[in-house]
N, C-alpha and C positions, 0 to 999 in steps of 0.2 A: 505172250509169244515174244521171244527174244531173238533179235537178228542183228546183223552188222557185218562189216567186211571180214573176210576170213583172217584168222590169226591174231585178233585183237582182244580175245578174252570173252567172247559171248557164251561159250560153254561153261567156263568158270563162273560167269555172272549168273547164268541159269541155275547152276548148282548152288551158288551162294544165296540166291533168292529162295530156293527150296529150303535151304537150311534155316534161313530167317523165318520163313512161314512155319516150319516145323517147331522152331523155338517158341513161336506164339501159340502153339497148340493146334495148328492146322494139319489136316491129313492131305498130303501132297502127292500128286502123280507127276513125275518128271519124265518127259517124253523126248526122244530124239528119233530121227529117221536117217541113219547114216550107214554106209557100207562097213564102217569100223566103229565099234562101241567106243565113244569118247567119254561117256559119263561113268561107266563102270569102274575104270581105273581110279577115278577121283574118290570112289568109295572103298578102294582096295579090293574090288571084286573082279572075278573073271568075267569075260563078255557074257551078257545075259540074252542078247538077241531078242526075238519076238516073244518074250515071256515076262509078264508083269511080276516083278519081285520086289519085296520090301528089303532094301539094302541098309537102311537105318530106320530107327523107330519113327514112324510117321511119314516116311518117304519111300514110295514105290517107284520103280524105274522100269521103262520098257524102251526097246529100240525097234521101231516098226519097220518092217520091210514090205515092199509093195505087194508081193504075192500073198503073203499071209494077211496083210492088211485088207486086201480086197475080199478075201474069204470072211474075215471077221465083220467087215462092213455089210456083206450080203446076209450073213447068218445072224449076227448079234444086233446089227443096226436095222436092217430091213426085215429080219425075221423069216428069211427064205431058206431054211436049212435044206429042205428036200429039193428045192429048185437048184441050189448050189451043187448038191451031190449028183443030180441027174444031168445037169446042163453044163455048169461052169467048170467041172473037172475034166471035161473032154479036151484033148490037146488042141483041136482046131479052134474051139471056143476060147481057150486060154490064150492062144496066139492072137486071136482077133482082139481080145480085151486089152492085151499088152500094147496093141497098136493104136488104141483109142486115145486121142489127145486129151490130156488132163485127167485121166481116170486115176492115176496114182496120186495126184494132188488132191483130187476130190475125196478119195477114200481116206487120205491122211486127215483132212479137215473133218470128215465124218467121224473118225475115231476120236479126235479131240472133243467133238461135240458129245459123243457117246460117254466118254469118261467124265465129262463135266455135268451132263444133264440126265443121262439115261442109266448109268451104272448104279443100280440099286444095291449091289453087293458090296462094293468098296466105299461108296459115298464119299468121294474126295471133296475137300473144301476148295482146293485149288489145283488146276492143271497148268503146268509150265511146259512150253515147247521150247527146247533148244533148237531154234529154227535154222533154216538155210541161210547162206550168205545173202546179203541184201538184194542183189539182182534176182536170184532164184526165188527169194521170199516174195518179192514184188509180183513175180509171175504166179506164185502159189495163191496170193490173195486175189488175183484176177480170175482164178479158175471158176469160182461159182457163177460169175456173170457170163463167162464164156460158155459154160454148160447150159445155163438158162437160155441163151440165145442160139443154141446149137440146133434147135428143131426137134430134139428128143422129147419124149413124153413118158408118162407113167410114174412109177415109184421113185426112180432116180431123180426126176425133176422135183417131185414133192419134197424129197429129203434134201435136195440141194437148196431149195427155198428156205427150209428150216435152218440148215447150216449157215446160209448166208445171213439170215436174220440174227442168228446167234453171234456171228463174227462182227456184225455191224453194231451190236448193242454195246455202248461204252460202259454200261453197268456190269457187263459180264466178260468183256474181252478188252485186252489192252496190249499194245505193241510197244516194246522197249527197244530202242536202238542203242547199241553199244558202239562207241567210237573211241578214237584217241585224238589228242590235241596236236595234229599235224595238218599242214595246209591241204594236201591232197585228200586226206581222209575227211576233213571238214567239208571240202567241196563236194565230195561224193555223198556225205551225210545230208547236206542241205538239198542236194538234188533228189536224194531218196525220199526225204520226208515230204517234199512237195509232190512228187509223183505218187507216193503211196496214198496221201490224203486226197489227191485230186482224181486218182484213177481206180481206187479200190474202196471197199466198204470198211476196211480195217481201221479202227480208231487208235491213233498214236497216243501214248500216255506219257512218255518221258524219253530223254536222251541221257545216257550215262557215259562219261568220259573216263576211260580206264588209264591206269599207269601215269598219272600226273605227278610231277615233282612238286614238293613244297616250296614256297617262296623263300628266298634267301633271307636269313635273319638281318634285321636292320643294323645290328651291332657287329656284323661280320666284316672284318678288315683283312685284306689279303696279307698285309704286312705281319699279322699276328701268327701266320702259319709258315712252316718250313717250305723251302723251294720245291721239294718233291711233291707237295700237295697242291701246288699252283695249277697244274693241268686239270686236276679234279674240280677245283673251284671254278676254273674257266668253263669247263664243260657244264657244270651245274648252272652257272650264270647264263650261258648261252641257251641252254635248254629251257630254263624258266622263261627267258625273254621270248623265245620262239613259241612256247606253249601259251603264254598269256596273249600274244598276238592272235594265235589261232582261236583261242577261247573267245576273245573279243569279236572276232569275225563270225564265229558260230552264234554268239549271243545276238548279234545284229541280224543274222539270217533268221533266227527263231523269232525275233520281234517282227520281221517282215512276214513270216509264216502266220503269226497271230493276226496280223492285219488282213491277210489274204483269206484265212479260213475261220477266223473268230475263235480260235482255240490256242490257249497258252500251253507250251510244252515245257515242263520243268527240266532244268539242266543240272545234273549232279556230276561231281568229279570224285573219282576214287584214287587213292594215293598209290604211287609206285611202291611195291613191296617185294619185288623180285619174284622168283618162282616158288610155288608151294610144293612141298614134298607130297608124294602120293602114298597112301591115302591122305587126303587133305584134312588136317585136324579141324574139328568143328569150331573150337574156340578161336583159333587163328582166323578162320574164315569169317566168323561173326564179327570179330574185332575189325577186320578189314572193311566189311560192309558198313559197320557202325561209324567208321571214320569218313564216310561219304559226306561231302559238303555240297549243299545246294548253292549254285552260282547265282 
């Protein structure tokens, strides 16, 4: 499950991880739950909506919406097709369900569990969620415990227990946080990793820093370049200095995280490469991910 502050590249990172897994021979299910399809354009596809489609060899994509997700959860996950047709299709029941706190989040998690564990037709090796922005994602990961303490009983609670156990299993589930090397984002990232680890069952696996500048070459001398290039060199120098300070602060925060929770979070930095054209060429994307450096 990939999360991070909005606008820093988590969708592209999810897409890239799917491409890497596919290149390794894995069958991948790439999932989002968004009002607007953000993954389909990366494949050069029209919006796909709530329809599982193979957009590249080995990569199937779906954009789950809450209404159809609830239907699939009840029919495919719980196995109550007749009950759904007789009860849940009634307008008053649909309105009641939409008002239930956490039901959209629970069914989203249930569908991830279904694709990973119960889908005998597709048999995916890996399910990747292009997740919500970090604040909403934190709430999503708290949903199973909220439902389990809600006082409800029956099949929903039983399935929630299964879903929670799956999410909490570090052998099966991993959360990757995408960030950038900026002071405010680093502060939010450190706050997020501590809250997520301390308040939810979701196991963090890594932090990825997107759009980092390469270090200045040691042989670079400003005097060797014409005056019109000096502003660019100054920008490069200032950005690298600022990024390195933010990375040092993040590294120190993750060391404290390890002391607090007994888990080491790997930190990777991805290079600044500008914007990719859509559809994103597979080779360029793989080269970008392979350029990642562990800090």
